[in-house]
N, C-alpha and C positions, 0 to 999 in steps of 0.2 A: 504491500499497500502506500502510497505517496506521504511524504511528510505534510504537513499540521503547513498552513501559510502564514508569513511571517504577516504577525500586523493584526491580523484576524484572531485573533485565538480561540473566543466563542463571539456567535453571533445574537444578540442581543433582539427579543421577540420576536422569537420564530414561533412561528402558530398555524399547527396543520388544523385542517377540519375534521372533523370528525371521521373516527374510520380511516383514518390516510397517517403516516406518517413521512416527515421530513430526512429522509437519510440524504448521509457524504457519496459526491458523482463518485468517490474514489472507491465506492461499494457496490455499483452499477451487474450485472452479473454476475454478484456473491452466493455463492450459497442461502447465503441472509436473504439477500432481497427475494433468491427464487425460493425460497418460504413461506414468504407474504402472499402464497398468491389464495386467492379465498376470503382469509383473514384480513390487508390490509394492505390501503391501494401505495407503491410507497409515491412519493415528490422527490426527485431527484436536487440536486442545487449545490453550486460552486460558493467556496465563501465561506464553510459553514464554520474553518481552520480548526482546531483539535476536536470537536463533537463528531461523532459519529452517527448519530439518531434521534433528530429531537420530537419528543413522542409530545410535548406538552412549550402550553408558551413557558412553562418553569420548570419543567422537569427534559431530563438529556438519558441517552449513555454514549458512557466515552466505550472503547471495545478492545482487550486486553489478548490477542491468542498468543497461542502454543509458540509459537515461533515469537514470537515478542517476550516471551518471558524466560527462554531459554539461549539466544542473545543475549542479555546484559541487564541495565537498569534506566536504557534510553523511554522504558513506555514511567517509570519514576517524574524524570523530566518531565512528560506532560502530563499528566493529575500534577502537579505539585503549579504547574502554568494554569490550568485549569482553576483548581481551586483560590488562585489567590487573582485569577482574572474574572470569576464571573463569580455570580450569588445564587445559580441553577442550582436546582436538586443532581444531583448529579450523583447517579449509576452508577457503576464499573464492574461492568457483566469482562468475566476471567474465563479463558478457556482453559480448566481440570482436566487434563488427563492421566495417559502412564508414563510420556517424557513430561510432563510441566509441574505432573502434581508433588514435585519434593521443594521446588520453591514458594507452593500457597501459600503455609501458610509465615513465613515470608510475607510474600504480598498482604496476602489479609492484616496482619499485625499494623502496616503500610496501610493501604491506603486507610480501613476504620479506627484505629486508633492510633497515628500518626496526624491525618489528612480529616479525619472525620465524616467521610463519603459513605454510600450506600456498596460494597458487593454480595454479588452474585456468581456463584460459580455455575460451567457449562462444562459438557463434554465435546462438544458440538459444534460449526456452525449453525445446526438442523436442529440443536434443539433453541442456540442461543435466538435462533427467527421467531418459535415457538413463544420460548419466554417474554420476549421485547411484543413481543402480537397482544397474549399477556397484558403486562405492563401496559399499554396504551388501550386495550381498555378498561385496563381498571379507573386509570383516569380519567375513558369516557362517560362508566357506567355514571357516575361520581354525577354530572350534571344533563345524563338522559332521564325518563320518566314512565321510555315504553320500557314497563314489567319483560315482553319476552326478549332482547336488544340483553338486558340485563342477565339476566337467563341464558343467553346462549352465550357470551359474553366468559359467563361464570365458570360455564363449562372447556370453557376453546384445547386447556389443558392442562386436568392435571392432574396427569402422571408426572410432569415435569416440576407444575411447583409441590408436588407433595420430596420427591425424587428431591427437588433445591432444598429442601424446609429439614431433612433427614442431612444434609451435609453441617448443620450446627452442631457445635460439639454438644455433649447431650442430649440430643437428642434422635430416638430413634424411631420408629413408625409408628408408634404407639401414641407417642408425645406429636410428632405430629401430621396424625389427624386427630389427633384432638386440638391443635392448634390450627389446622384447616378448617375444622369446624365452629372455631371461632368464631374465626381472619380468614373468612376463606378467599384473601385475593396479598398477593404480596406486599400492597399498597396500604394496606389495613392491616398488617403482622409487623409492619416497619417502624409504623406509626401507634402503634399500642405499647399505652400504657406499664410500667412492670405490673400496677395494681391486676392490669385486665392480665398479665397473661400468669400472672402466679395466679387468678382465677382460674385460670385454665391447666396449666401444666404444673406449679408448686414454688415456691423459692427458688428454687436452685438454677430448672427449666429457664424459668426467667431471667435468668440473669446474666445465663446462657443468651438467650433470644435477644435482652437487650445490649451486653457483647457484641454481636456478630452484625450489629448493623450501625451500633452506633457506638467512636467513640468516647463520652463521658464518662463510661463504664470500663474503660483500661484500667487493669489491674496496676499499685502500685510500682513503682522502681526501687 
């Protein structure tokens, strides 16, 4: 993928219409975009800089590939630049594969504890496509009053969401299912309060969930 354009680290005010996602031109033809078919419509734009996908006018995705993790710390500079340049809700989607999983704990600590950003692991670009579609619909259904659309959006990729929640330390399948009964979307789960999480899975697991999504619960050094 091409390097971000200098001087335009983040575009402000990018707002995709309902059912659309604004995609950085460098992702045209990728497996992620191909996976949007039937779920989302992609709007390709240049000049998005560091951002790979705009979900709404306040949320975006930055993608860290397997090769990006293995290659070194280039992705860190990109994420730090984004953190300094924007107040958008940045979701960092990271390819966690057999080749890159050894680097994942360090990436998680850096993204969540040091930068205070949300990190979501995926196994492939195909899985990332499903996850991004889910995130877009999670945001859209907050504004939609059509119950049919809300129900359809909630069922787009439940296996992907379940697998993601099971990545949280201390959360197995049983607790993941319990969490998704209370918080059926990643958006709701990542914004749940400690008290809400404790009511669903207990204090220990609640702390793990909060720590996974938020830097404020980083352990003392």
